[in-house]
TIZASE-729840 format. One record per residue: residue number from 1; residue in three letters; x, y, z of N, C-alpha, C in turn. Coordinates in pm, 1 decimal. Layout:
<drenvexs>
DRENVEX   i  aa      nc1      nc2      nc3     cac1     cac2     cac3      cc1      cc2      cc3
DRENVEX NUM ALA        X        Y        Z        X        Y        Z        X        Y        Z
...
</drenvexs>
This chain:
<drenvexs>
DRENVEX   i  aa      nc1      nc2      nc3     cac1     cac2     cac3      cc1      cc2      cc3
DRENVEX   1 MET     85.2   -116.0      0.0      0.0      0.0      0.0     90.4    123.1      0.0
DRENVEX   2 SER     49.4    224.8    -75.3    129.2    346.2    -83.7     38.7    467.6    -86.9
DRENVEX   3 THR     77.9    573.2    -17.5      1.4    697.3    -24.2     72.0    800.6   -110.5
DRENVEX   4 GLY    200.6    781.7   -139.2    273.4    873.3   -224.9    259.4   1017.4   -179.0
DRENVEX   5 ASP    287.1   1110.1   -266.9    276.1   1252.1   -235.2    133.2   1303.2   -243.6
DRENVEX   6 THR     45.5   1227.1   -307.6    -91.0   1273.0   -331.6   -190.2   1225.3   -227.2
DRENVEX   7 GLY   -150.8   1131.7   -140.7   -242.3   1076.1    -42.4   -328.5    965.1    -99.8
DRENVEX   8 GLU   -304.8    928.1   -226.9   -381.5    820.5   -289.5   -332.6    686.6   -234.6
DRENVEX   9 ILE   -425.7    594.7   -213.0   -391.0    463.7   -158.1   -412.0    357.5   -264.9
DRENVEX  10 TYR   -308.6    277.7   -288.2   -313.7    163.2   -378.3   -289.2     40.1   -292.1
DRENVEX  11 ARG   -373.1    -60.1   -306.1   -359.5   -179.2   -222.7   -351.9   -302.6   -311.7
DRENVEX  12 VAL   -254.9   -388.9   -282.7   -241.7   -516.3   -352.8   -237.9   -626.2   -247.8
DRENVEX  13 ASP   -328.4   -721.1   -260.8   -334.9   -836.5   -171.1   -307.2   -962.4   -251.7
DRENVEX  14 TRP   -237.8  -1054.6   -191.9   -216.4  -1185.6   -250.5   -327.5  -1275.9   -202.0
DRENVEX  15 LEU   -388.8  -1350.6   -293.3   -495.0  -1444.0   -256.1   -429.5  -1577.6   -220.5
DRENVEX  16 PRO   -423.0  -1611.6    -91.1   -354.9  -1733.2    -45.6   -400.7  -1858.5   -120.3
DRENVEX  17 GLY   -304.4  -1943.0   -149.8   -333.7  -2068.3   -219.2   -340.1  -2052.3   -369.9
DRENVEX  18 THR   -313.9  -1930.4   -419.3   -316.3  -1904.0   -563.0   -194.5  -1820.8   -600.8
DRENVEX  19 ASP   -181.0  -1793.6   -728.8    -79.0  -1701.4   -778.4   -142.8  -1567.5   -814.4
DRENVEX  20 VAL   -262.2  -1541.8   -762.9   -339.5  -1424.6   -800.9   -318.1  -1309.2   -703.9
DRENVEX  21 LEU   -296.5  -1190.9   -761.6   -289.4  -1066.5   -685.6   -420.4   -992.1   -707.7
DRENVEX  22 HIS   -473.3   -933.5   -602.4   -596.9   -856.1   -610.6   -562.7   -712.1   -575.7
DRENVEX  23 GLY   -582.3   -621.3   -671.5   -549.2   -481.3   -650.5   -672.5   -395.4   -635.7
DRENVEX  24 THR   -661.4   -295.0   -548.5   -767.4   -196.7   -530.6   -704.4    -59.0   -546.4
DRENVEX  25 CYS   -756.7     18.0   -640.0   -706.6    151.7   -668.0   -769.0    252.0   -571.6
DRENVEX  26 HIS   -708.9    369.3   -562.6   -762.4    475.7   -476.7   -903.3    516.3   -516.1
DRENVEX  27 CYS   -942.8    490.8   -642.3  -1076.9    527.6   -687.8  -1180.1    420.1   -654.1
DRENVEX  28 GLY  -1134.0    305.3   -602.4  -1224.4    197.1   -565.8  -1232.4     86.7   -669.7
DRENVEX  29 ALA  -1174.2    109.4   -788.5  -1173.7      6.2   -892.0  -1089.2   -111.1   -845.2
DRENVEX  30 GLU  -1125.0   -232.6   -889.5  -1053.6   -353.3   -850.6  -1008.0   -429.0   -973.9
DRENVEX  31 HIS   -899.4   -504.3   -957.2   -840.3   -577.4  -1068.8   -765.8   -698.1  -1012.8
DRENVEX  32 ALA   -763.6   -807.9  -1086.6   -689.0   -927.0  -1046.1   -591.7   -964.8  -1156.1
DRENVEX  33 SER   -473.4  -1012.0  -1116.5   -371.1  -1051.8  -1212.4   -270.3  -1143.3  -1144.4
DRENVEX  34 GLN   -206.9  -1229.6  -1223.8    -98.4  -1311.9  -1172.5     35.9  -1242.6  -1191.4
DRENVEX  35 ASP     39.2  -1136.6  -1269.3    163.1  -1066.8  -1302.0    173.8   -936.2  -1223.5
DRENVEX  36 PRO    269.4   -925.9  -1130.7    280.5   -804.1  -1050.6    310.1   -679.0  -1133.1
DRENVEX  37 VAL    386.7   -692.0  -1241.3    415.9   -576.3  -1326.3    287.7   -527.4  -1393.2
DRENVEX  38 GLU    208.8   -619.4  -1444.7     81.4   -582.7  -1508.0    -10.7   -516.2  -1406.6
DRENVEX  39 MET     -9.3   -566.6  -1283.5    -94.5   -509.1  -1179.0    -58.4   -363.3  -1155.2
DRENVEX  40 TRP     70.1   -332.1  -1136.8    111.5   -193.9  -1110.2     89.3   -105.1  -1231.5
DRENVEX  41 GLU    108.7   -158.4  -1352.9     80.7    -78.5  -1472.8    -66.7    -40.5  -1477.8
DRENVEX  42 TRP   -153.3   -135.2  -1440.2   -297.1   -106.7  -1437.4   -326.6      3.0  -1335.6
DRENVEX  43 MET   -271.3    -11.6  -1216.1   -297.7     86.8  -1111.2   -248.0    226.2  -1148.1
DRENVEX  44 LEU   -127.1    233.5  -1200.2    -67.5    362.9  -1229.8   -114.7    420.3  -1363.6
DRENVEX  45 GLY   -188.3    341.6  -1442.2   -240.7    386.1  -1571.2   -374.8    456.3  -1559.9
DRENVEX  46 HIS   -408.4    501.1  -1443.6   -537.4    565.5  -1416.7   -560.9    682.2  -1511.1
DRENVEX  47 PRO   -676.9    699.2  -1569.8   -799.1    624.0  -1546.8   -822.8    510.6  -1646.4
DRENVEX  48 GLU   -729.1    484.7  -1738.1   -748.6    381.6  -1839.5   -773.0    246.0  -1774.9
DRENVEX  49 GLY   -885.8    182.4  -1809.1   -918.5     50.9  -1756.3   -985.7     52.8  -1620.6
DRENVEX  50 HIS  -1004.5    169.1  -1562.2  -1063.6    178.6  -1429.3  -1213.5    202.1  -1436.7
DRENVEX  51 ARG  -1283.7    132.3  -1352.3  -1427.5    148.1  -1335.9  -1452.9    155.6  -1186.3
DRENVEX  52 PRO  -1464.5    277.3  -1130.1  -1487.8    287.6   -986.3  -1611.6    210.1   -941.5
DRENVEX  53 LEU  -1602.9    151.1   -822.7  -1715.3     77.5   -767.8  -1836.3    169.1   -757.0
DRENVEX  54 GLY  -1951.7    122.4   -800.0  -2073.4    201.0   -794.6  -2083.6    304.0   -906.2
DRENVEX  55 GLY  -1981.1    310.6   -993.0  -1981.3    407.1  -1101.8  -2044.2    349.0  -1227.1
DRENVEX  56 THR  -2063.4    432.4  -1324.4  -2118.4    389.7  -1452.3  -2005.3    344.8  -1541.9
DRENVEX  57 PRO  -2016.4    224.7  -1603.6  -1907.3    175.9  -1690.4  -1887.6    261.6  -1812.5
</drenvexs>
């Protein structure tokens, strides 16, 4: 988890028993991936690919 200079929080959890990482962006969007590099690219590529929870796709 990181707050950086902006106070934004990015969270990555490992799902035990799998090779899957579950990421949650500061906007509430969620993403799963087995590749940690792909996960961080998704998070830092905001807003491309992001759909905030409760938002309109």
